[in-house]
N, C-alpha and C positions, 0 to 999 in steps of 0.2 A: 209398695217393698220395702220389707221391714228385714233386716237380716240379723238371727239370732246363734250364740254359739254352743255347740249342740254336744262338739268334743272336750277334750282335754285344752285346759290352755294354762298355765305355758305345754307345750305339746312334743314330741319329737319320736318318728321325723312325720307323721300326719296327723290330722284333727278333720272333727266336722261342722257346719255350717249349715245353718236350716233356714230357708229363703221363703218368707212365707208374701206371695203375691195375690195385692187384694185386689187389682182389675188385672182381667189377662191385658197381653202386650208383649213388646220385647224386654227382654230382662237383659243386663249382663252385670257380671259379678268378676271383680279385678282383683288380681293382689299387690300389692305395692310395698316397696322397703322404706324404710324409714327417709328416704332423701326422695323421696316421689321418683323412684323408677319403676316402671311397670315391669314384675317380674312373672306373671303368671293370668291365665284366663279361664277361671273358673268357668263361666257359662256365659253364653252372648246368642240370643235368640229369643223366638216367640215362647212363652211360658203359659197357659193357663191361669184362671184366678185360682188360687188355693191357699184356704187361709190354716190349713194345718201344715203348710209349706213342703218345700222341695230339699233333700238332702244333699248338701253337695259334700264330697273328700277333698282337702287338699294336702298331698304329699310332699313334702318339702325336704325329702332326703337331699335333692341335690341342692340345697340352699345352705349357705351360714346363718348360725346363731344369730338373734338379735331379733326387734320388733318387728312386725308387717301390720300394714293395715289393708282390710279388706273390705271393696266398695264395692254395694249392690246401686244399680241404679234403674228406674225404671218410669219413663213418662214424668219426667222432674222430680221425681222424688227418690231422695237419696241415704241411704244407711252405712255407716260403716260400723266396723269393730276392729280391736286392736290384739294382736295375736304376737305372742312370745315364742320363739323357737330356741328351745336348748336343748344344745348335743353335748 
């Protein structure tokens, strides 16, 4: 699984991510704040292989300004992106 930034960064209040799935299987994409607390789940479930990727949107209008880490995981593969929310 590979996580690519598709939307604005820094962003306010929402941004888009593209999740490229090389092999079909369970994929989870979660958002964590800078101290490692889980703040959002963007997807968690089975996804078919798709080399052009799936677009996920995150609306962080209820979150505080700061740095967030998005982590995509599938079958032992992990990809992360750093996002900056500026309000």
